[in-house]
C-alpha positions in Angstrom: 9.5 76.6 83.8 12.6 78.5 85.5 14.5 80.5 83.3 18.0 79.0 83.4 20.2 82.5 84.9 23.6 83.1 83.4 26.7 84.7 84.1 25.1 88.1 82.0 21.9 88.3 83.5 23.9 88.1 86.7 26.6 91.0 85.5 24.2 92.8 83.8 21.8 93.0 87.3 25.2 94.0 89.0 26.3 96.5 86.5 22.6 98.2 86.8 23.6 98.7 90.5 27.1 99.9 89.9 25.4 102.1 87.2 22.7 104.1 90.4 26.2 104.1 92.8 29.3 102.9 93.6 28.5 99.3 95.6 31.4 97.4 97.6 32.0 93.7 96.9 29.7 92.4 100.0 27.1 94.7 99.0 27.0 94.0 95.6 26.9 89.8 96.5 24.2 91.0 99.2 22.3 91.9 97.2 22.5 89.4 94.0 21.9 86.8 96.0 18.4 88.4 96.9 18.2 88.1 93.4 20.0 84.9 91.9 20.5 81.5 93.9 24.2 80.7 91.8 26.8 81.8 94.6 29.4 80.7 91.9 27.4 82.8 89.2 27.6 85.9 91.1 31.1 85.2 92.1 32.2 85.3 88.6 30.3 88.2 87.8 32.0 90.1 90.2 35.3 89.2 89.4 34.7 89.9 85.7 33.6 93.6 87.1 36.3 94.4 88.9 38.6 92.9 86.4 37.6 95.6 84.3 37.5 97.6 87.0 34.2 98.4 86.8 33.8 97.9 91.0 36.4 99.1 93.2 36.5 99.0 96.6 38.6 101.8 97.4 36.6 104.0 94.9 33.2 103.0 96.6 35.3 103.6 99.6 36.3 107.3 98.7 32.4 108.1 97.3 30.8 106.8 101.0 33.5 108.9 103.0 32.9 112.1 100.9 29.4 111.5 101.0 29.6 110.8 105.2 31.5 114.2 105.5 29.0 115.8 103.6 26.6 115.0 105.9 29.1 115.8 109.3 29.8 112.8 110.4 33.2 112.3 112.0 36.2 109.8 111.1 35.5 107.1 114.3 32.0 106.7 112.5 32.6 106.4 109.0 35.6 104.0 110.0 32.7 101.2 111.7 30.2 102.2 108.9 33.1 100.7 106.2 34.0 98.1 108.0 30.3 96.8 108.2 30.6 96.5 104.1 32.8 94.8 103.6 36.0 97.2 103.3 39.5 95.9 104.4 40.6 97.8 107.4 44.1 98.6 105.5 42.3 100.5 103.1 40.1 102.1 105.3 43.0 103.5 107.7 44.6 104.7 104.7 42.0 106.9 102.9 40.3 107.8 106.4 43.8 109.5 107.2 44.5 110.9 103.9 41.4 113.4 105.2 42.6 113.7 108.9 43.5 117.6 109.0 39.9 118.5 107.8 38.3 116.1 110.3 38.8 118.9 113.6 38.1 121.1 111.2 34.4 119.7 110.3 34.2 118.9 113.5 34.3 122.2 114.4 31.9 123.3 111.3 29.4 120.2 112.5 29.6 122.3 116.2 28.9 125.9 114.5 25.7 125.2 112.3 23.9 123.0 115.4 25.2 125.3 118.4 25.5 128.8 116.6 28.1 130.2 120.0 30.8 129.3 121.9 30.0 127.5 125.1 29.2 129.6 127.6 30.2 127.2 131.2 31.8 124.0 131.0 28.2 121.8 131.0 27.0 123.7 127.8 31.0 122.6 126.9 30.3 119.4 127.8 26.8 119.2 126.0 28.5 120.5 122.5 31.2 117.5 123.3 28.6 114.6 123.2 27.0 115.9 120.6 29.7 115.3 118.2 30.9 112.8 120.1 27.5 111.3 118.9 28.5 112.3 115.3 31.4 110.0 115.5 34.3 112.0 115.6 37.0 111.1 117.9 38.4 112.6 121.0 41.2 114.2 119.3 39.2 116.0 117.0 36.6 117.7 119.9 39.3 118.7 121.0 40.9 120.5 118.7 38.0 121.9 117.6 37.5 123.4 120.7 41.0 124.5 120.8 40.6 126.2 116.9 37.9 128.4 118.1 38.0 131.6 116.5 34.4 132.8 117.2 33.2 132.3 113.4 29.6 132.2 114.4 
């Protein structure tokens, strides 16, 4: 005997997920799809949550950007990760571009934390630049991080 799944069951499961942290619509669909087989109920439940402003891709993206910035990740990597989580490109661009002034400063802070000193030669500078690139910083932000160096070590 299988119990009939209702819209309120799916909605409650989604709300429990959102109580833990913000989720994108795509993440909710994926997670709820593992738990419930009725995609129509999943879609309806998510639509209700959006209508009640309990789910917001914008809120999710803002929280995600802040979390990844605290982890020392750059704008290029964050854009890719948000796109992979189903966030619309225009929304990604507007939210990441809002923080544009802080990316160079963040790149400088990440570099200072890792290397503790200015590069002594071209080889060391290239090493530091590769490191920042691997953390998802754009070339423009990496160059600005080196240009803004004031010896704060």
